[in-house]
C-alpha positions in Angstrom: 94.6 -12.0 -34.8 98.1 -12.0 -33.5 99.1 -13.4 -30.1 100.5 -10.6 -27.9 102.5 -13.0 -25.8 104.1 -14.5 -29.0 104.9 -11.0 -30.3 106.6 -10.1 -27.0 108.6 -13.4 -27.1 109.8 -12.6 -30.6 110.7 -9.0 -29.6 112.6 -10.4 -26.6 114.5 -12.8 -28.8 115.4 -10.1 -31.3 116.6 -7.9 -28.4 118.7 -10.7 -27.0 120.2 -11.5 -30.4 121.1 -7.8 -31.0 122.6 -7.6 -27.5 124.8 -10.5 -28.3 125.9 -8.9 -31.5 126.6 -5.5 -29.9 128.6 -7.2 -27.1 130.6 -9.2 -29.6 131.4 -6.0 -31.5 132.4 -4.3 -28.3 134.7 -7.2 -27.5 136.4 -6.9 -30.9 136.9 -3.2 -30.5 138.2 -3.8 -27.0 140.9 -6.2 -28.2 141.8 -3.7 -30.9 141.9 -0.8 -28.5 144.2 -2.6 -26.0 146.6 -3.8 -28.8 146.8 -0.2 -30.2 147.6 1.2 -26.8 150.6 -1.1 -26.4 151.8 -0.6 -30.0 151.7 3.2 -29.6 153.2 3.3 -26.1 156.2 1.0 -26.8 156.8 2.1 -30.3 157.2 5.8 -29.4 159.0 5.2 -26.1 161.5 3.1 -28.0 162.0 6.1 -30.4 163.2 8.1 -27.4 160.1 9.9 -26.3 160.0 10.9 -22.6 157.3 9.4 -20.3 155.5 12.8 -20.4 155.7 12.9 -24.2 154.3 9.4 -24.4 151.5 10.3 -22.0 150.6 13.3 -24.2 149.9 11.0 -27.1 146.9 9.7 -25.2 145.5 13.0 -23.9 143.1 13.5 -26.8 142.0 9.9 -26.5 140.7 10.7 -23.0 139.5 14.2 -23.8 137.4 13.0 -26.7 136.3 10.1 -24.5 134.7 12.6 -22.2 133.0 14.4 -25.1 131.9 11.2 -26.6 130.2 10.0 -23.5 128.5 13.4 -23.2 127.2 13.5 -26.7 127.0 9.8 -27.3 124.5 9.3 -24.5 122.3 11.9 -26.2 122.7 10.3 -29.7 122.0 6.9 -28.2 118.8 8.2 -26.6 117.7 10.2 -29.6 118.5 7.7 -32.4 119.0 4.3 -30.7 122.0 2.3 -29.7 122.5 0.7 -33.1 123.5 4.1 -34.4 126.1 4.7 -31.8 127.5 1.2 -32.3 128.1 1.6 -36.0 129.5 5.1 -35.5 132.0 3.6 -33.0 133.2 0.8 -35.2 133.4 3.0 -38.3 135.4 5.6 -36.4 137.8 3.0 -35.1 138.6 1.9 -38.7 139.4 5.5 -39.6 141.6 6.0 -36.5 143.6 2.8 -37.2 144.0 3.6 -40.9 145.5 7.0 -40.0 148.4 5.2 -38.4 148.5 2.0 -40.6 148.6 3.7 -44.0 150.1 7.1 -43.4 153.6 7.9 -44.7 156.3 7.3 -42.1 157.0 11.1 -41.9 153.4 11.7 -40.7 153.9 9.6 -37.5 154.5 12.6 -35.3 152.9 13.7 -32.1 150.1 15.8 -33.6 149.1 13.1 -36.1 149.1 10.3 -33.5 147.1 12.5 -31.0 144.5 13.0 -33.7 144.3 9.3 -34.4 144.0 8.6 -30.7 141.2 11.2 -30.4 139.2 9.1 -32.9 140.0 5.9 -31.1 138.7 7.5 -27.9 135.4 8.3 -29.7 135.2 4.8 -31.1 135.9 3.0 -27.8 133.3 4.9 -25.8 130.6 4.8 -28.5 130.8 1.0 -28.5 131.1 0.7 -24.8 128.1 2.9 -24.1 126.1 0.9 -26.6 126.9 -2.4 -24.9 126.6 -1.2 -21.3 123.2 0.4 -22.0 121.9 -2.6 -23.9 122.1 -4.9 -20.9 119.6 -2.6 -19.0 117.0 -3.2 -21.8 117.3 -7.0 -21.7 117.0 -7.7 -18.0 113.4 -8.2 -16.8 111.6 -5.8 -14.5 113.0 -5.6 -11.0 115.4 -8.5 -11.5 118.3 -6.7 -9.7 120.2 -9.9 -9.0 120.2 -10.8 -12.8 121.2 -7.2 -13.7 124.1 -7.4 -11.2 125.3 -10.7 -12.6 125.0 -9.7 -16.3 126.8 -6.4 -15.7 129.6 -8.2 -13.9 130.0 -10.7 -16.6 130.0 -8.1 -19.4 132.5 -5.8 -17.5 134.7 -8.7 -16.6 134.8 -10.2 -20.1 135.6 -6.8 -21.6 138.6 -6.3 -19.4 139.8 -9.9 -20.0 139.8 -9.2 -23.7 141.5 -5.9 -23.1 144.3 -7.9 -21.6 144.3 -10.1 -24.7 144.7 -6.9 -26.6 147.7 -5.8 -24.5 149.4 -9.1 -25.2 148.6 -8.9 -28.9 150.0 -5.4 -29.2 153.3 -6.4 -27.5 153.5 -9.6 -29.6 152.7 -7.8 -32.9 155.4 -5.2 -32.3 157.9 -7.9 -31.6 157.1 -9.9 -34.7 156.0 -7.2 -37.2 156.7 -3.6 -37.9 154.4 -0.9 -36.4 152.2 -0.2 -39.5 151.8 -3.9 -40.6 150.5 -4.7 -37.1 148.0 -1.9 -37.4 146.8 -3.1 -40.8 145.8 -6.4 -39.2 143.8 -4.5 -36.6 142.0 -2.5 -39.4 141.0 -5.9 -41.0 139.7 -7.2 -37.6 137.4 -4.1 -37.0 136.3 -4.0 -40.6 135.2 -7.6 -40.5 133.3 -7.0 -37.2 131.5 -4.0 -38.7 130.5 -6.0 -41.8 129.2 -9.0 -39.9 127.3 -6.9 -37.3 125.6 -4.9 -40.1 124.5 -8.1 -41.9 123.3 -10.0 -38.8 121.6 -7.4 -36.7 117.8 -7.2 -37.0 115.8 -4.1 -36.3 117.2 -1.7 -33.7 118.7 -1.9 -30.3 116.6 0.0 -27.7 113.8 2.4 -28.3 114.8 5.8 -29.8 113.3 8.8 -28.0 113.0 11.6 -30.5 112.0 13.9 -27.6 115.3 13.5 -25.8 117.0 16.8 -25.0 120.7 17.4 -24.7 120.2 19.2 -21.4 119.0 15.9 -19.9 122.5 14.5 -20.3 123.5 16.3 -17.1 122.0 14.0 -14.4 119.6 15.4 -11.9 119.8 12.1 -10.0 121.8 12.7 -6.8 123.0 9.1 -6.5 124.2 9.1 -10.1 126.1 12.4 -9.6 127.8 11.1 -6.4 128.8 7.8 -8.0 130.2 9.7 -11.0 132.3 11.9 -8.8 133.7 8.8 -7.0 134.3 7.2 -10.4 136.6 10.1 -11.5 138.9 9.5 -8.6 138.8 5.7 -8.7 139.9 5.5 -12.3 142.4 8.4 -11.9 143.9 6.2 -9.2 144.3 3.3 -11.5 145.7 5.1 -14.5 148.1 7.4 -12.6 150.5 4.5 -12.4 149.1 1.9 -14.9 149.0 3.9 -18.1 152.6 5.2 -18.5 154.5 4.6 -15.2 154.1 0.9 -14.9 154.9 -0.1 -18.6 157.9 2.1 -18.6 159.1 0.8 -15.2 158.8 -2.8 -16.4 160.8 -2.1 -19.6 163.5 0.2 -18.1 164.0 -0.7 -14.4 163.2 -4.4 -14.7 164.5 -4.8 -18.2 161.6 -6.6 -19.7 161.1 -6.9 -23.4 158.0 -5.5 -25.2 156.2 -8.9 -25.4 157.1 -9.7 -21.7 155.7 -6.3 -20.5 152.7 -6.6 -22.8 152.2 -10.2 -21.8 152.3 -9.5 -18.1 149.9 -6.5 -18.4 147.7 -8.8 -20.5 147.6 -11.5 -17.8 146.9 -8.9 -15.2 144.0 -7.4 -17.1 142.6 -10.8 -17.9 142.7 -11.8 -14.2 141.2 -8.4 -13.4 138.3 -9.2 -15.8 137.8 -12.7 -14.3 137.5 -11.2 -10.8 135.0 -8.6 -12.1 132.9 -11.4 -13.7 132.9 -13.3 -10.4 132.1 -10.3 -8.2 128.5 -11.4 -7.5 129.7 -14.6 -6.0 132.7 -13.1 -4.2 130.7 -10.3 -2.6 127.4 -12.1 -1.9 126.1 -10.9 1.4 125.6 -13.4 4.2 122.3 -11.7 4.8 119.6 -13.2 2.6 117.6 -10.0 2.3 120.5 -8.0 0.8 122.4 -9.9 -1.9 123.3 -6.9 -4.1 125.9 -4.2 -3.3 125.0 -0.7 -2.3 126.9 2.5 -1.3 128.3 0.9 1.8 129.9 -1.8 -0.3 131.6 0.8 -2.6 132.9 2.7 0.4 134.5 -0.3 2.1 136.2 -1.5 -1.1 137.6 2.0 -1.8 139.2 2.3 1.6 140.7 -1.2 1.4 142.1 -0.3 -2.1 143.7 2.9 -0.9 146.1 1.0 1.4 147.5 -1.1 -1.5 149.5 1.4 -3.6 150.8 3.0 -0.4 152.0 -0.4 0.7 153.8 -1.0 -2.7 155.4 2.5 -2.5 156.7 1.9 1.0 158.1 -1.5 0.0 159.9 0.0 -2.9 161.3 2.8 -0.8 162.5 0.2 1.7 164.6 -1.5 -1.0 162.6 -4.7 -1.3 163.1 -6.4 -4.7 161.2 -4.2 -7.3 160.2 -7.2 -9.3 158.6 -9.1 -6.4 157.0 -6.0 -5.0 155.4 -4.7 -8.2 154.2 -8.0 -9.5 152.7 -9.2 -6.2 151.3 -5.7 -5.4 149.8 -5.3 -8.8 148.0 -8.7 -8.5 146.4 -7.7 -5.2 145.6 -4.2 -6.4 144.0 -5.6 -9.5 141.7 -8.0 -7.6 140.4 -5.3 -5.2 140.1 -2.7 -8.0 138.1 -5.2 -10.0 135.6 -5.6 -7.2 135.4 -1.8 -6.9 134.8 -1.3 -10.6 132.2 -4.1 -10.9 130.2 -2.7 -8.0 130.2 0.8 -9.6 129.1 -0.7 -12.9 126.1 -2.3 -11.2 125.2 0.7 -9.1 125.0 3.1 -12.1 122.3 0.9 -13.6 120.6 0.2 -10.3 120.4 4.0 -9.7 119.0 4.7 -13.2 115.5 4.6 -14.6 115.2 2.5 -17.8 114.0 5.5 -19.9 117.1 7.4 -19.1 119.7 4.6 -19.3 121.7 5.8 -22.3 122.0 9.3 -21.0 122.9 8.2 -17.4 125.4 5.7 -18.6 126.9 8.3 -21.0 127.2 10.8 -18.1 128.7 8.2 -15.8 131.3 7.1 -18.3 132.1 10.8 -19.1 133.2 10.9 -15.4 135.1 7.7 -16.0 137.0 9.2 -18.9 137.7 12.4 -16.9 139.4 10.3 -14.3 141.4 8.4 -16.9 142.5 11.7 -18.5 143.7 13.1 -15.1 145.5 9.8 -14.4 147.2 9.6 -17.8 148.6 13.1 -17.5 149.7 12.6 -13.9 151.2 9.2 -14.8 153.7 10.7 -17.3 154.4 13.9 -15.3 154.9 12.2 -11.9 157.0 9.4 -13.3 159.3 11.9 -15.1 159.5 14.1 -12.0 160.3 11.1 -9.8 163.1 9.8 -12.1 165.2 12.8 -11.1 165.9 11.3 -7.7 166.2 7.6 -8.7 165.1 4.9 -11.2 162.3 3.6 -8.9 161.1 6.9 -7.6 159.1 7.7 -10.7 156.8 4.8 -10.0 156.8 5.5 -6.3 155.5 9.0 -6.9 152.7 7.6 -9.1 151.8 5.1 -6.4 151.4 7.7 -3.7 149.2 9.8 -6.0 147.1 6.6 -6.6 146.6 6.1 -2.9 145.5 9.6 -2.4 143.0 9.5 -5.2 141.4 6.3 -4.0 141.0 7.8 -0.6 139.0 10.6 -2.1 136.9 8.1 -4.0 136.2 6.4 -0.6 135.2 9.6 1.1 132.8 10.4 -1.8 131.3 6.9 -1.6 130.2 7.6 1.9 127.5 9.8 0.4 126.0 7.0 -1.8 122.6 5.5 -0.9 122.9 2.5 1.4 119.6 0.9 0.3 118.5 0.7 -3.3 114.8 1.5 -3.8 112.7 0.4 -6.8 113.2 2.3 -10.0 110.6 4.9 -10.7 110.2 3.7 -14.3 110.9 -0.1 -14.4 112.0 -1.9 -17.5 109.2 -3.1 -19.8 109.5 -5.8 -22.4 108.3 -3.2 -25.0 111.5 -1.3 -24.5 113.3 -4.0 -26.5 111.6 -2.8 -29.7 113.1 -0.4 -32.3 
């Protein structure tokens, strides 16, 4: 007769092993995604594309990110997170191959947009798999552990995204565009092969009764947090996606590898702050060690003042290099705290049997904010350039401040005290 406790231990170890694999796969895809972003941005801007035209290359990336989080959450709930992981990695290989092996004449806006659409699908499939998996590993009612693990996962992901930014800028400096992309194809292909060989069983419990209509959350706290997330990430990308890299290259005169390297260091530092968030924000009150809606509100209002301050300093004629570099460092640290708190709250507000769908819905909102920020970044930067070389970034910064302010106002509606989950995590949920 088998020992139930031994079986549960084996299941838990298998779940942990698979979580490590899916996280490593996500890290690989994150490095690749960051490198591809820098390669595409700098390559096409160097060809003479306007800031708005460069932004348009990433529109489908964000649009399909929205759709992926909508349908991906359903697929993950219905068929398991292992399925969404392999779909994500396979799709990334196709997306990169479209640019790496296509004839030079095919590298036009429509083709690149189609490739970026697939990259958006790939990135969000792997992200949803990893972010949902952590919910299934953490023991019942271990909110402090959940907070710490989510912060580490989110922080490490962004640190590696920074590595990707640096890698993209470096590859474009040392190699031609398509050779660099071929190396990235090899990286993702190796990751997919190793994950398929080493993973045992499944990741999470498939729910064949899951319905697509359940993707749209009926949880008021999740809906409010998702709304705040739209404006928070719109505020970041409205100046980070197009405006800032172009500003560094044109106004400050930085090379591709210098711009990519600086953005890489920034994102790595941003990730380190995210991973350290539990220690940085630990309450002095012993009874409340984890963040809640009040924490998200305070951080958002603090963040709103930063891009406004950078814009005022640039308008006053302070050295652009000093203002942007110093301002971006401070903005990144406070934004990282905001993002880490949000990433914890979405899991804290969610029941374990709905985690894939809730996370998918939440990151659909995340992608919506990035889409809005991307379009506004190119449009506002190009509009601002008409009145001066620094005014493009200034316009983006004022928009960023306004968007964060809205996120703070929405955060006022979030629950201040996190009650217990109605359906806590069970060790059996680690099975296939």
